[in-house]
MARZABA-952370 format. One record per residue (C-alpha): residue number from 1; residue in one letter; x, y, z. Coordinates in Angstrom, 2 decimals, decimal comma, always signed. Each point is the difference from the previous one (the first is absolute). Example, Ala and Ser with C-alpha at 12.3 -4.5 7.8 and 13.67 -1.06 7.14 Angstrom:
BEGIN
REC num residu    east   north      up
REC   1      A  +12,30   -4,50   +7,80
REC   2      S   +1,37   +3,44   -0,66
REM end
This chain:
BEGIN
REC num residu    east   north      up
REC   1      M  +26,70  +69,46  +51,98
REC   2      A   -2,82   +2,55   +0,14
REC   3      H   -3,46   -1,17   +0,97
REC   4      V   -2,43   -0,18   -2,94
REC   5      Y   -1,99   +2,90   +1,49
REC   6      D   +3,09   +2,20   -0,29
REC   7      L   +0,79   -0,80   -3,64
REC   8      P   -0,61   +2,90   -2,40
REC   9      G   -1,68   -2,22   -2,61
REC  10      H   -2,46   -1,36   +2,56
REC  11      L   -0,85   +3,50   +1,24
REC  12      I   -0,38   +1,33   -3,55
REC  13      R   -2,36   -2,87   -0,87
REC  14      R   -2,08   +0,63   +3,13
REC  15      L   -0,18   +3,72   -0,73
REC  16      H   -1,08   -0,73   -3,56
REC  17      Q   -2,82   -2,20   +1,32
REC  18      I   -1,01   +2,72   +2,44
REC  19      S   +0,07   +2,65   -2,72
REC  20      V   -2,16   -2,05   -2,39
REC  21      S   -2,46   -0,81   +2,80
REC  22      A   -0,24   +3,67   +1,03
REC  23      F   -0,52   +1,01   -3,64
REC  24      A   -2,78   -2,57   -0,41
REC  25      S   -1,73   +1,17   +3,18
REC  26      E   +0,19   +3,69   -0,87
REC  27      A   -1,12   -0,58   -3,60
REC  28      A   -2,92   -2,16   +1,18
REC  29      A   -1,02   +2,72   +2,45
REC  30      E   -0,33   +2,35   -3,00
REC  31      G   -1,85   -2,65   -2,02
REC  32      I   +2,93   -0,17   -2,42
REC  33      E   +0,94   -3,23   -1,72
REC  34      L   +3,69   +0,44   -0,73
REC  35      T   +3,28   -1,70   +0,87
REC  36      P   +3,31   +1,79   +0,58
REC  37      V   +1,41   -1,16   -3,34
REC  38      Q   -3,17   +1,05   -1,83
REC  39      F   +0,29   +3,44   +1,59
REC  40      A   +3,67   +0,19   -1,04
REC  41      A   -0,80   -1,04   -3,57
REC  42      L   -2,83   +2,50   -0,41
REC  43      S   +2,08   +2,76   +1,60
REC  44      M   +2,91   -0,64   -2,37
REC  45      L   -2,32   -0,07   -3,02
REC  46      A   -1,41   +3,36   +1,10
REC  47      E   +3,56   +1,37   +0,05
REC  48      Y   +1,22   -1,84   -3,11
REC  49      P   -2,90   -0,53   -2,41
REC  50      D   +0,41   -2,25   -3,03
REC  51      I   +2,85   -2,15   +1,30
REC  52      D   +0,23   -3,70   -0,67
REC  53      Q   -0,46   -2,74   +2,58
REC  54      A   +3,73   -0,74   +0,32
REC  55      T   +0,71   +3,66   +0,78
REC  56      L   -2,82   +0,07   +2,54
REC  57      A   +1,40   -3,14   +1,65
REC  58      G   +3,37   +1,73   +0,37
REC  59      L   -1,56   +3,15   +1,43
REC  60      V   -1,80   -1,92   +2,75
REC  61      A   +2,75   -2,64   +0,46
REC  62      Y   -2,25   -2,97   -0,77
REC  63      D   +0,75   -2,94   -2,26
REC  64      R   -1,67   +0,21   -3,39
REC  65      V   -2,05   -3,18   +0,34
REC  66      T   -1,53   +0,97   +3,35
REC  67      L   -0,61   +3,54   -1,23
REC  68      G   -1,70   -1,45   -3,06
REC  69      G   -2,68   -1,46   +2,26
REC  70      V   -0,35   +3,33   +1,79
REC  71      V   -0,40   +1,81   -3,34
REC  72      N   -2,61   -2,54   -1,16
REC  73      R   -2,06   +0,51   +3,17
REC  74      L   +0,24   +3,79   -0,22
REC  75      E   -0,99   -0,05   -3,66
REC  76      A   -2,96   -2,31   +0,74
REC  77      R   -1,19   +2,53   +2,59
REC  78      G   +0,29   +2,86   -2,50
REC  79      L   +2,81   +1,69   +1,97
REC  80      L   +2,56   -0,12   -2,79
REC  81      E   -0,02   -0,62   -3,71
REC  82      R   +2,41   -1,54   -2,46
REC  83      K   +0,46   +1,43   -3,44
REC  84      V   +2,11   -1,06   -2,93
REC  85      S   +3,19   +2,06   -0,21
REC  86      A   +0,14   +2,45   -2,88
REC  87      T   +3,67   -0,87   -0,57
REC  88      D   -0,10   -3,79   +0,51
REC  89      R   -3,23   -1,82   -0,87
REC  90      R   +1,07   -2,98   +2,17
REC  91      A   +0,39   +2,14   +3,12
REC  92      R   -2,78   +1,12   +2,32
REC  93      R   +0,01   +3,31   +1,83
REC  94      L   -1,70   +0,37   +3,37
REC  95      R   -1,99   +2,98   +1,14
REC  96      V   -1,95   +0,61   +3,19
REC  97      T   -3,69   +0,75   -0,64
REC  98      E   -2,02   +2,73   +1,66
REC  99      A   -1,47   -2,68   +2,30
REC 100      G   +3,55   -1,03   +0,92
REC 101      R   +1,01   +3,61   +0,70
REC 102      K   -3,07   +0,42   +2,20
REC 103      L   +0,79   -3,18   +1,91
REC 104      V   +3,57   +1,18   +0,66
REC 105      R   -1,30   +3,38   +1,22
REC 106      D   -2,62   -1,69   +2,17
REC 107      A   +2,65   -2,34   +1,44
REC 108      L   +2,39   +2,77   +1,09
REC 109      P   -1,57   +0,49   +3,46
REC 110      A   +0,30   -3,75   +0,65
REC 111      I   +3,60   +0,05   -1,23
REC 112      E   +0,84   +2,88   +2,34
REC 113      R   -1,71   -1,73   +2,95
REC 114      T   +1,91   -3,19   -0,76
REC 115      Q   +3,27   +1,88   +0,31
REC 116      E   -1,13   +1,46   +3,32
REC 117      V   -1,05   -3,43   +1,29
REC 118      I   +3,29   -1,68   -0,82
REC 119      L   +2,14   +2,93   +1,19
REC 120      K   -2,12   +1,04   +3,00
REC 121      D   +2,57   -0,87   +2,66
REC 122      L   +2,81   +2,00   -1,64
REC 123      N   +0,57   +3,70   +0,44
REC 124      A   +0,77   +2,22   -3,02
REC 125      E   +3,78   -0,43   +0,29
REC 126      E   -0,29   -3,78   +0,34
REC 127      R   -2,31   -0,14   -3,02
REC 128      E   +2,45   +1,98   -2,10
REC 129      T   +2,87   -2,21   +1,14
REC 130      L   -1,91   -3,22   -0,67
REC 131      L   -1,10   +1,09   -3,47
REC 132      G   +3,51   +1,17   -0,86
REC 133      L   +1,50   -3,32   +1,09
REC 134      L   -2,66   -2,02   -1,83
REC 135      R   +0,64   +1,98   -3,21
REC 136      K   +3,75   -0,48   +0,44
REC 137      M   -0,40   -3,76   +0,48
REC 138      A   -2,42   -0,34   -2,92
REC 139      D   +2,23   +2,03   -2,32
REC 140      A   +3,19   -1,80   +1,03
REC 141      N   -1,56   -3,43   -0,45
REC 142      N   -2,18   +0,70   -3,05
REC 143      G   +2,14   -2,26   -2,18
REC 144      L   -0,69   -2,99   +2,25
REC 145      S   -3,73   +0,17   -0,70
REC 146      R   -1,70   -2,33   -2,48
REC 147      A   -2,02   +3,09   -0,94
REC 148      P   +2,28   +3,02   +0,42
REC 149      L   -1,27   +3,54   -0,07
REC 150      R   +0,70   +1,53   -3,41
REC 151      L   -0,62   +3,72   -0,17
REC 152      L   -0,51   +1,73   -3,31
REC 153      T   +2,94   +2,15   -0,97
REC 154      G   -0,50   +3,16   -1,99
REC 155      K   -3,79   -0,17   +0,27
REC 156      P   -1,48   +2,13   +2,76
REC 157      P   -3,34   -0,96   +1,51
REC 158      C   -3,06   +1,43   -1,68
REC 159      D   -0,45   +3,61   +1,16
REC 160      E   -3,73   -0,47   +0,39
REC 161      P   -0,65   -3,65   +0,88
REC 162      D   -3,76   +0,45   +0,11
REC 163      E   -0,16   +1,08   -3,64
REC 164      A   +0,57   -2,26   -2,93
REC 165      P   +2,47   +1,47   -2,48
REM end
């Protein structure tokens, strides 16, 4: 049997911890208060304005309950807003605010540095190979997730994510 340190799941968990830690360090260095999932949520709302919380959860591959807490915190900080749907009065549509758009823009240098930190020991070919294999594994095993990635079909991302339609 393989040693625990050689098991893919163990290595993936460790790399996730490293990635989150690097993100936190780089964001803090910029004076930015943001988590990886908050960045993902705001980024998706910039691309897909006026989607509901369930759709957002699918786009960032997070369970709806956990994402609900993320949305509440972002709304409390004025980074996104919820509005009643014009077609279904029970539904709420989410939209990133100008403050949220600014935070995402301000966070981009930290995001880029995070990628450099976690990939620093790989050359360009190794990086491409790693990312390709990670995408292949994630795509092939998406159905095993408690919160699978659910892309929108037939709805392209907003052409101008920094402008509200």
